[in-house]
N, C-alpha and C positions, 0 to 999 in steps of 0.2 A: 234794824237788823237786816232787812231784805236789801235795802239800798247799798249798805256796806258790803254785803255778800256779793251782789251783782258787780259792784265796782271792783272788788278784789279778784273776782273770777274772770272778768272780761279779757285781760291780756293772756291768761292761760288758755281760755277757750279759743281765742283767735289763733294761738300757736298750735293747739291740738287739732283744730279744724283744718288749718292749712296743711298739716302733716297727713291727715287722713282723707281729705276730700278727693284728691286726685285719684288715689288708688280705688276709692269706692265708686267713682263715676258720678259723684254728687257735686253740685255747686256748693262752694264753701258757705255761702250765705244761707242756703237751704239747710245744710247740716247744722250750722250755728243756731238757726231759728228752732230747729227740732229739739236741740239740747236745752235752749232757754225755756221752751215750752214744757219739757219734762221737769225742769227745775221749778218752774212756777207751779206746776201741778202738785209737786211734792210740798212746796211751801204753803199752798192753798189747803192741803190736807193736814197741815200742822205736823209734817213729818220732814223737817229739814235734815239734810245729810249730815252724818256725824263727822265725816272727813270730806269736806267740800272739794278740795283739789283731787283727791282720789276718786270720789264719786263722779266728778266732771270728766276725768280721763276715761273712766269706764263707760259713761253715758255717750261720749263721743264715739268710742269704738263700737258700742252697741248700735248706735244710729248708722254708723258707717257700714256695719255688717248688714243691717236691715236694708240699706240702700243698695248694696251689692247684690243681695238676693233679689230685690225688686228689679234691678236693671238686668240681671241675668234671665229673669222670666219674661221680661217685656220684649215685644218684637217691635223694632222701629218701623214706623209707617213710612213707606217710600212710595212716591207717586200718588196717583189718585186713589182714594178709598174704593172707588167703584171698579178698579182694575181687575178684581176677581171675576167680575161679570163681563169683562172686556172681550171674552171669547164667545159670548152668546151672540149669534148673528142677529137675532131679533132686537136685542138691546143696541147693538152697533148701528143697525138700520134706523132705529128710533132716534138715537143720538144724532146721527147724520141728518135726519129730516128736521130735527129741532134746530140744529146749527144752520141749515139752509133757510129755514123759515125766519130765523133771527137775522141772518145776513140780508134776506130779501126785504124785511121790514126796515133795516138800517138804510138800505139804498133808497127807500121811499121818504126818508126824513128830509126836512127842508134845510137849505143853506149849507153851512159848514158841518152840520151834524153828521152826515155819513162819514166824512174824513175823520172827524174827532172820535166817533164811536169805533171806527175801524182801528184807529191808533190805540184806543184803550183796550180793544180786544186782541191786539197784536200778541203773538206768542213771544215776541222779542222783549215784551214788558218794558217799554220805554218810560223814562221819567217824565214828569210834568214839563220840565225844561225842554226836553227833546221834542215832546209833542207840540209845545208852544212854538218852538223854532220851526218845526215842520209845517205848522198851520199858519205861521206868520202872525201870531197874536201874542199879547203879553202873557206872561205866566200867571199874573194875578187875575186875569179875566178868564183863565181856563176853568177854574172851579165853577163860577156862575154859568159859563157856557155849557159845561158838562151837565150841570143840574138841569138846565133848560132842555138840552138834547135828550137826556134820560126821561124827562117828563113827557116830551113829544113821543118818544119810543113807547113809553108806558101807555099813553092814550091810544097809540096806534095798535098796540098788541092786545089791549083789553078786550075789544070785540072778538078778536080771533081766538083768544084763550077761552072766553065765555062761550063761544060757539062750539068748542070741542067738549 
């Protein structure tokens, strides 16, 4: 019974979800999953819907309304979560000191490590391909090199962090 019901409702659910998802601000797959979950909960409770297509339409609309309400009350996070404290001079000074300490430690690394770590910390967010081209190494060796450099940086910073 359950398999037949799911098979019969699948095309209707896809159509209903595609019609409601955009207006509710939900991803169609998320809306569809929520409705399937509600149906399975009803079937688990031995309370199958008497009019499955009608129930499905109402369930999609109910989930879409719930999503709209949630989206309306959520505030999108833009920027750094710590931006609220960005106006605090003490925190700004501390963050600058930590960045300076990190940059100083990176400069003390051996070999290509300073250039590699600088590239990884770049605000331009270069790809591995761009970093490999800039350093003149193969893209495949970039991961192991990065791991080695980060290990060196970790060993270099451990005594400094422990001292504080």
